[in-house]
C-alpha positions as CSV (number, residue, x, y, z in Angstrom):
1,M,-35.3,50.0,-72.5
2,Q,-37.1,47.8,-75.4
3,R,-35.4,45.0,-77.0
4,R,-34.7,44.9,-80.7
5,T,-35.9,42.4,-83.3
6,F,-33.9,40.3,-85.0
7,M,-33.5,38.5,-87.9
8,A,-35.1,34.7,-86.9
9,A,-32.7,32.8,-89.1
10,V,-30.7,33.3,-91.7
11,P,-30.0,30.6,-94.4
12,A,-26.2,29.7,-94.5
13,L,-25.9,30.1,-98.5
14,L,-27.2,33.7,-98.8
15,S,-24.1,36.0,-100.1
16,N,-25.7,39.1,-97.8
17,A,-27.3,39.5,-94.6
18,L,-28.5,42.1,-92.3
19,A,-28.5,41.9,-88.7
20,T,-29.1,44.9,-86.4
21,R,-25.9,47.3,-87.3
22,S,-23.8,44.7,-89.7
23,R,-24.0,44.0,-92.9
24,L,-22.5,40.3,-93.4
25,H,-21.3,38.3,-96.2
26,W,-20.5,34.7,-96.2
27,A,-17.0,33.9,-96.8
28,Q,-17.5,30.5,-98.2
29,Q,-20.8,28.0,-98.7
30,T,-21.2,25.9,-95.5
31,D,-23.6,23.4,-94.4
32,P,-26.7,24.7,-93.2
33,Q,-26.7,22.4,-90.4
34,Q,-23.3,23.7,-89.0
35,A,-24.4,27.4,-89.2
36,M,-24.5,29.6,-86.4
37,R,-27.6,30.9,-85.8
38,A,-29.4,33.1,-83.5
39,A,-33.2,33.9,-83.1
40,W,-35.8,34.8,-80.7
41,E,-38.1,32.0,-79.1
42,S,-40.7,31.9,-76.8
43,L,-39.4,29.8,-73.8
44,T,-40.5,28.0,-70.7
45,W,-38.7,26.7,-68.1
46,A,-38.8,26.6,-64.4
47,N,-42.5,27.0,-65.2
48,S,-42.0,30.5,-66.2
49,T,-42.5,31.7,-70.0
50,G,-40.9,34.4,-72.0
51,Q,-39.0,35.7,-75.1
52,A,-35.1,34.4,-75.3
53,L,-32.7,35.4,-77.6
54,V,-31.1,32.3,-78.5
55,V,-27.8,31.3,-80.2
56,D,-27.0,28.2,-81.6
57,V,-23.5,26.9,-82.7
58,G,-24.3,23.3,-83.8
59,L,-23.1,21.5,-80.5
60,P,-25.5,20.3,-77.7
61,W,-25.5,23.3,-75.9
62,R,-26.6,26.7,-76.4
63,L,-26.2,30.2,-75.0
64,I,-29.5,31.8,-74.4
65,S,-30.1,35.2,-73.1
66,W,-33.5,35.2,-71.9
67,E,-36.4,38.3,-71.1
68,K,-37.0,36.1,-67.4
69,A,-33.5,36.6,-66.3
70,Q,-33.6,39.8,-67.2
71,Y,-31.3,38.6,-70.6
72,L,-28.2,37.6,-68.6
73,P,-26.4,35.1,-71.0
74,C,-26.7,31.9,-69.6
75,W,-25.4,28.1,-71.4
76,E,-28.0,25.6,-71.3
77,V,-25.4,22.8,-70.1
78,Q,-28.3,20.1,-69.9
79,K,-32.0,20.8,-70.1
80,N,-32.6,21.5,-66.5
81,L,-29.2,22.9,-65.8
82,W,-27.8,26.5,-66.7
83,F,-24.4,28.0,-65.9
84,F,-23.9,31.9,-66.2
85,S,-20.4,33.8,-65.8
86,E,-23.0,36.7,-63.9
87,F,-21.9,40.6,-64.2
88,L,-21.3,43.9,-63.1
89,E,-22.5,44.3,-59.2
90,T,-21.8,46.4,-56.4
91,A,-23.2,47.2,-52.7
92,G,-23.0,50.3,-50.8
93,T,-22.4,51.4,-47.4
94,A,-25.9,53.2,-46.9
95,A,-28.0,50.6,-47.8
96,I,-25.7,47.6,-47.2
97,E,-28.6,45.7,-45.2
98,R,-30.5,45.7,-48.3
99,G,-28.0,43.6,-50.5
100,S,-26.6,44.0,-53.6
101,H,-27.3,46.7,-56.7
102,E,-27.2,43.9,-60.1
103,P,-29.0,43.6,-63.0
104,L,-31.1,40.6,-61.7
105,S,-32.9,42.9,-59.1
106,D,-34.7,44.4,-62.6
107,K,-37.6,41.7,-62.5
108,H,-39.7,44.3,-64.9
109,N,-36.6,44.5,-67.4
110,R,-36.8,48.2,-66.9
111,Y,-33.1,48.7,-68.1
112,T,-31.9,45.8,-69.7
113,H,-31.5,44.9,-73.6
114,V,-29.8,42.9,-75.7
115,A,-29.2,42.0,-79.2
116,I,-27.2,40.6,-81.8
117,T,-24.4,42.8,-83.4
118,E,-22.8,40.0,-85.8
119,L,-23.8,36.9,-87.1
120,G,-21.9,34.9,-90.1
121,P,-20.1,31.0,-90.3
122,A,-17.3,32.3,-88.3
123,R,-19.0,33.6,-85.3
124,V,-21.7,35.2,-83.2
125,V,-21.7,38.6,-81.2
126,L,-24.0,39.1,-78.2
127,H,-24.4,43.1,-77.2
128,W,-26.2,43.1,-73.5
129,Q,-26.4,46.2,-71.9
130,Y,-28.3,46.5,-68.3
131,A,-28.0,48.8,-64.8
132,L,-27.5,47.9,-61.7
133,S,-30.6,48.1,-59.5
134,D,-31.9,47.3,-55.8
135,S,-34.8,44.6,-55.6
136,T,-37.6,47.1,-54.8
137,E,-40.2,48.2,-56.7
138,Q,-38.5,51.2,-58.1
139,A,-36.0,49.3,-59.0
140,N,-33.1,52.1,-57.8
141,V,-30.3,52.2,-59.6
142,F,-26.9,52.8,-57.9
143,H,-25.8,56.1,-57.4
144,G,-28.6,56.7,-60.4
145,N,-26.7,55.7,-63.8
146,T,-24.6,53.4,-63.1
147,W,-24.8,50.7,-66.1
148,A,-22.5,48.1,-67.9
149,E,-22.6,46.2,-71.2
150,E,-21.1,43.2,-72.6
151,F,-20.2,41.6,-75.6
152,H,-20.1,37.6,-76.0
153,T,-18.0,36.5,-79.1
154,I,-19.1,33.3,-79.7
155,Y,-16.9,30.6,-81.8
156,P,-17.7,27.6,-83.4
157,D,-16.5,25.6,-80.6
158,G,-18.4,27.7,-78.6
159,L,-15.6,29.3,-76.8
160,T,-16.6,32.6,-76.0
161,V,-14.9,36.0,-75.5
162,R,-16.6,38.0,-72.6
163,K,-16.2,41.9,-72.7
164,L,-17.7,43.8,-70.1
165,I,-17.4,47.5,-69.7
166,G,-18.7,49.0,-66.7
167,Y,-19.6,52.6,-66.0
168,P,-20.5,53.5,-62.5
169,G,-22.4,56.3,-61.8
170,N,-22.1,59.5,-60.4
171,E,-25.2,61.5,-60.0
172,N,-25.9,60.9,-56.8
173,R,-24.4,59.3,-53.3
174,A,-27.6,58.0,-51.8
175,Q,-26.5,54.4,-51.5
176,G,-23.0,56.0,-50.1
177,Q,-19.6,54.4,-51.2
178,P,-19.5,51.2,-52.6
179,V,-17.6,48.5,-50.7
180,V,-17.0,45.9,-54.0
181,W,-17.4,45.5,-57.6
182,E,-17.8,41.7,-58.7
183,V,-17.2,40.8,-61.9
184,A,-17.4,37.6,-62.4
185,E,-18.8,33.9,-61.0
186,L,-19.5,30.5,-61.7
187,D,-23.0,29.8,-60.9
188,L,-25.1,27.2,-61.9
189,V,-28.6,27.3,-62.3
190,F,-31.2,24.3,-61.1
191,A,-34.7,23.4,-62.6
192,P,-37.2,22.5,-59.7
193,G,-37.0,19.1,-59.1
194,A,-33.3,19.1,-59.4
195,K,-31.0,17.3,-56.9
196,L,-27.6,18.5,-56.4
197,N,-26.1,14.8,-54.9
198,E,-27.5,13.8,-58.4
199,T,-25.7,16.7,-60.4
200,I,-22.5,17.6,-58.7
201,D,-19.8,15.6,-57.3
202,A,-19.4,16.8,-53.9
203,K,-16.0,15.5,-53.4
204,S,-14.7,17.9,-55.8
205,A,-17.2,20.2,-56.2
206,L,-14.8,22.9,-58.1
207,R,-11.8,22.5,-59.8
208,V,-9.2,25.5,-60.3
209,S,-5.9,25.1,-62.8
210,G,-3.8,27.3,-64.4
211,G,-0.8,27.5,-66.2
212,G,-0.4,24.0,-66.4
213,Q,-0.1,23.4,-62.9
214,D,-1.7,21.1,-60.4
215,P,-4.9,21.7,-60.2
216,Y,-6.5,23.0,-56.6
217,V,-9.7,20.9,-55.9
218,L,-12.4,22.2,-53.5
219,G,-15.1,19.5,-51.9
220,W,-18.2,20.3,-50.2
221,P,-18.8,21.0,-47.6
222,A,-15.6,22.8,-46.8
223,T,-14.3,24.8,-43.5
224,G,-11.9,27.5,-43.1
225,E,-10.5,30.1,-45.4
226,R,-12.4,31.0,-48.2
227,W,-9.8,32.9,-50.4
228,L,-7.8,31.3,-52.8
229,C,-4.6,32.7,-52.7
230,R,-4.6,31.6,-48.6
231,R,-6.1,27.8,-49.1
232,N,-3.1,27.7,-52.5
233,P,-0.3,30.4,-52.2
234,Q,1.0,28.7,-55.7
235,S,-2.0,30.1,-57.6
236,C,-1.3,33.9,-57.2
237,D,1.5,33.4,-59.8
238,W,-0.7,31.5,-62.3
239,P,-1.5,33.2,-66.0
240,A,-4.7,32.5,-65.9
241,Y,-7.5,30.8,-63.6
242,V,-9.8,27.9,-64.7
243,F,-12.7,27.3,-63.0
244,R,-14.9,24.2,-63.2
245,P,-17.6,22.4,-61.7
246,S,-17.4,18.7,-61.2
247,L,-20.6,17.5,-62.7
248,Q,-21.4,13.6,-62.2
249,K,-22.4,13.4,-66.1
250,G,-22.7,14.8,-69.4
251,P,-20.2,18.3,-70.4
252,E,-19.0,20.6,-68.1
253,P,-19.2,24.7,-68.3
254,F,-15.8,26.9,-67.7
255,L,-14.4,30.1,-66.9
256,I,-11.4,31.4,-67.4
257,V,-10.1,34.5,-65.8
258,P,-6.6,36.3,-67.0
259,N,-4.6,37.2,-64.2
260,R,-2.7,40.3,-66.1
261,K,-3.9,43.8,-65.2
262,D,-4.1,44.9,-69.0
263,Y,-7.0,41.7,-69.6
264,F,-8.4,42.1,-66.2
265,P,-8.2,45.5,-64.4
266,R,-7.7,45.0,-60.3
267,I,-5.8,46.4,-57.1
268,A,-4.2,44.6,-54.8
269,C,-6.0,41.2,-53.3
270,G,-8.7,42.4,-51.0
271,A,-7.9,39.3,-48.9
272,C,-3.8,39.2,-48.7
273,G,-2.7,42.5,-50.4
274,G,-0.8,40.5,-53.1
275,D,-0.7,41.6,-56.9
276,H,-3.1,38.9,-57.9
277,L,-7.0,38.3,-58.6
278,S,-9.3,38.4,-55.2
279,T,-10.7,35.1,-55.8
280,M,-13.2,33.9,-53.2
281,L,-14.6,30.1,-53.0
282,W,-17.7,29.2,-51.9
283,L,-17.2,26.6,-49.2
284,D,-20.8,25.0,-49.1
285,P,-23.6,24.8,-51.2
286,G,-25.1,28.5,-51.5
287,V,-28.7,28.1,-52.7
288,Y,-30.6,31.2,-53.7
289,K,-34.1,31.6,-54.8
290,N,-34.5,34.5,-56.2
291,W,-33.7,33.3,-60.6
292,P,-35.3,33.7,-62.5
293,G,-38.8,35.3,-61.8
294,C,-41.4,38.1,-62.7
295,S,-44.9,37.3,-61.2
296,G,-46.2,41.0,-60.5
297,E,-42.9,41.1,-57.7
298,C,-39.8,42.6,-57.2
299,P,-38.1,39.6,-55.1
300,K,-35.3,39.9,-53.0
301,I,-32.0,38.2,-53.2
302,V,-33.2,35.2,-50.9
303,K,-31.0,32.5,-49.5
304,G,-32.7,28.7,-49.6
305,T,-32.0,25.6,-48.7
306,E,-31.7,22.0,-50.8
307,E,-35.3,21.6,-49.6
308,D,-36.5,24.4,-51.8
309,M,-35.0,22.8,-55.1
310,K,-38.1,20.7,-54.8
311,E,-40.6,23.9,-55.9
312,H,-38.3,26.3,-56.9
313,A,-35.7,27.2,-59.5
314,V,-32.4,28.5,-57.8
315,H,-28.7,29.3,-58.8
316,M,-25.8,28.6,-56.9
317,P,-22.6,30.1,-57.3
318,F,-19.0,28.7,-56.6
319,V,-16.5,31.0,-56.7
320,S,-16.4,34.9,-57.0
321,V,-13.7,37.4,-58.6
322,I,-13.7,40.4,-57.3
323,P,-11.5,43.2,-58.9
324,W,-12.3,46.3,-56.2
325,V,-12.4,45.0,-52.8
326,H,-12.7,47.3,-49.7
327,P,-11.6,46.3,-46.3
328,S,-14.9,47.0,-44.9
329,F,-16.8,44.2,-47.2
330,L,-14.3,41.3,-45.4
331,T,-14.9,42.7,-41.9
332,N,-18.7,43.6,-42.5
333,F,-20.5,43.0,-45.2
334,L,-19.3,39.4,-46.0
335,S,-18.7,38.4,-42.4
336,R,-22.9,39.8,-41.6
337,R,-21.0,40.6,-38.2
338,D,-21.9,44.4,-38.0
339,R,-23.6,45.2,-41.6
340,S,-24.5,49.2,-39.7
341,S,-20.9,50.0,-39.2
342,A,-19.9,49.9,-42.9
343,S,-22.0,53.1,-43.2
344,S,-19.5,55.3,-40.9
345,V,-16.7,53.7,-42.6
346,Q,-14.5,56.8,-44.3
347,F,-13.8,56.0,-48.6
348,D,-11.7,57.7,-50.8
349,P,-14.2,59.2,-53.1
350,N,-12.2,57.8,-56.5
351,W,-11.9,54.2,-54.9
352,G,-13.4,51.8,-57.4
353,P,-12.9,51.4,-61.1
354,K,-13.2,54.7,-63.7
355,P,-16.2,54.6,-65.7
356,G,-15.0,52.9,-68.9
357,T,-12.8,50.1,-67.3
358,T,-12.9,46.9,-69.3
359,W,-12.2,43.0,-67.9
360,L,-11.8,40.1,-70.2
361,M,-12.9,36.7,-69.6
362,L,-13.3,33.5,-71.8
363,C,-16.1,31.3,-70.8
364,G,-18.7,28.3,-72.5
365,T,-19.3,24.6,-72.0
366,S,-17.3,21.8,-73.3
367,K,-16.3,18.4,-73.0
368,E,-12.2,18.6,-73.3
369,S,-10.1,18.3,-70.7
370,D,-9.0,20.8,-67.9
371,G,-5.3,20.6,-69.9
372,Y,-7.2,21.2,-73.0
373,L,-8.5,24.5,-71.6
374,S,-5.2,25.4,-70.0
375,D,-3.8,25.5,-73.4
376,V,-7.0,27.6,-74.6
377,A,-6.0,29.8,-71.8
378,N,-2.6,30.1,-72.1
379,Q,-2.5,31.1,-76.0
380,W,-4.8,33.9,-74.8
381,V,-2.6,35.2,-72.1
382,N,0.4,34.5,-74.3
383,P,-0.1,34.8,-77.5
384,S,2.5,33.7,-80.2
385,Q,3.8,35.8,-82.7
386,L,3.2,35.9,-86.3
387,E,6.4,35.5,-88.6
388,M,4.8,37.0,-91.7
389,R,5.8,36.0,-95.0
390,E,3.0,38.0,-96.5
391,G,1.4,41.1,-95.1
392,E,1.6,42.7,-92.4
393,S,0.8,41.8,-88.6
394,K,-1.1,44.1,-86.8
395,G,-1.0,42.2,-83.3
396,F,-3.0,39.9,-81.2
397,E,-6.7,41.6,-80.1
398,S,-7.4,40.2,-76.6
399,S,-11.1,41.1,-76.6
400,E,-11.8,39.1,-79.8
401,N,-9.5,36.1,-78.9
402,L,-7.6,36.8,-82.9
403,Y,-4.9,38.3,-84.7
404,E,-5.5,40.9,-87.1
405,V,-3.3,41.3,-90.4
406,A,-3.6,43.9,-93.0
407,P,-3.0,41.7,-96.2
408,T,-1.7,42.5,-99.5
409,S,-4.0,42.3,-102.7
410,K,-3.5,38.8,-103.1
411,G,-3.4,37.5,-99.3
412,C,-1.3,36.8,-96.3
413,S,0.9,34.1,-95.2
414,F,2.7,33.7,-92.1
415,R,4.5,30.9,-89.5
416,V,3.0,30.6,-86.3
417,T,3.7,28.5,-83.1
418,G,2.1,28.0,-80.1
419,G,3.4,29.7,-77.3
420,N,5.4,27.5,-74.4
421,R,5.4,24.6,-77.3
422,A,1.8,24.2,-76.1
423,P,-0.8,23.4,-79.1
424,L,-2.0,26.2,-80.3
425,V,-6.3,25.8,-80.4
426,H,-8.4,26.8,-83.3
427,P,-6.3,29.8,-84.3
428,A,-9.1,33.1,-85.7
429,L,-8.0,35.7,-87.7
430,K,-9.1,39.4,-88.7
431,L,-7.9,40.4,-92.2
432,L,-8.5,44.3,-92.3
433,N,-10.0,45.8,-95.5
434,W,-10.5,42.3,-97.2
435,R,-13.6,43.4,-98.5
436,Y,-15.4,41.2,-100.4
437,R,-12.9,39.1,-102.4
438,S,-12.8,35.2,-102.4
439,A,-10.9,33.8,-100.1
440,R,-8.6,30.3,-99.7
441,V,-7.1,29.2,-96.5
442,S,-4.3,26.3,-96.7
443,L,-2.2,25.0,-93.9
444,N,1.5,23.8,-94.8
445,G,0.9,24.1,-98.3
446,V,-2.3,22.4,-98.4
447,P,-6.1,23.9,-99.2
448,L,-8.0,23.1,-96.4
449,A,-11.5,21.4,-97.0
450,P,-14.6,23.5,-96.3
451,E,-15.3,21.9,-93.3
452,R,-11.8,22.8,-91.6
453,W,-12.5,26.5,-91.6
454,R,-15.1,29.0,-91.3
455,G,-15.4,32.7,-92.8
456,S,-17.4,35.8,-92.2
457,W,-17.3,39.2,-94.2
458,V,-18.0,42.4,-91.6
459,K,-17.5,45.9,-92.4
460,G,-15.4,44.9,-95.1
461,D,-12.9,42.8,-92.8
462,L,-12.6,39.1,-93.3
463,I,-12.8,36.8,-90.1
464,V,-11.3,33.4,-90.5
465,W,-11.9,30.8,-87.7
466,I,-9.7,27.8,-88.2
467,N,-10.9,24.5,-87.2
468,E,-7.3,22.7,-86.5
469,I,-4.9,22.3,-83.2
470,L,-1.4,23.3,-84.2
471,T,0.9,20.9,-82.5
472,T,4.1,21.8,-84.3
473,P,5.2,25.4,-86.2
474,S,3.0,25.7,-88.8
475,E,2.9,27.8,-92.2
476,I,-0.8,29.4,-92.9
477,S,-1.7,31.3,-95.8
478,I,-5.3,32.7,-97.1
479,Q,-5.0,33.9,-100.9
480,T,-7.6,35.6,-103.0
481,F,-8.8,34.1,-106.1
């Protein structure tokens, strides 16, 4: 697929803009230096040069979707250190020795496509589509037509809602039955010359927290059980998981995965059979050399060493989240004891997610504490109810991390509290059918200054993002004038 071109920049004072498929208007005048931006740029990184769609939210870190990485959305944490939360990935019994099928194997970008579908002061929405191919020159697609699409909804604080929709194929069974469907990882990407001992705090390489409980800390190298539920049984009951690597300096990326099936569909845990996420920990630094790369070859997934980091860009997984795990994946593929025997395993032909299955996650980069991110996770998986004074609540839309409200002709007002007495961090709203009316946002009866909120009109709706952390019950009013 060819990528669509997109406006390189949109000045923040424009009243109208066209970006891909959406007509956009600004709800307020904002400082141009703080506007949300998206642009195509020529990017050179790790000795490779290619076009990149860059989303800049006015923070020291930015989101990059680069052709040399098959347009996989990555956060640039530091100049030579990136982070990504992975993609839909699978492997089949008939070709299990060749490894997995994933978008990074599409080294000539036959099937990958990225575009911006929404741009405004309140948020940017990036849309990424890809097929799951192998790393041969033919880039064979799993079962002929397995693909996925993702929507990354990015707010001004950098918090991103990742919505992944999977479409398992059905044209053929050339690769056999799938043994696994993985949808998320926490991966760091290092530029050539990076050193692990100068980047990662190995004593607490991965921190996992959720629900305000004491975090689980994994140091590298580790031994024993690789599944989180077996290492820390208390985690099975957490409402969400906040995964974070321990870096020696700078901000740290994060991945938040909800432990509820309507947000994150799954079968029983593949490791213990419990009703919770299957979460696999990487017990040692795992260095892989197949990212990035496109130099006329189709490099296979190749494991490297720390010595390889002197000359190669590498990526390194910390945790894998796998909502569909077949027992043969654990006994044969994962252990590498006898992969050939996996082809003889009998499968239910309906095993696996249905086409259109949707998974939701939060991700990004932040200087904030783990406790702050736990509050963000909790208010997402356990959203507060709006006590409406004017207008009608249409509920919480988890795929966009916002409340939908049908306002009256004058506007809306409501009372809101944080769930379980927790603070409410940067609430966002979608006012349905607001059209192109002016708007004023007030908090507890006091109009908010322009820098304390952002607004975008999108297809007649008004998106409002409020730059406040509410620690007590609060009254919010949005009125036209």
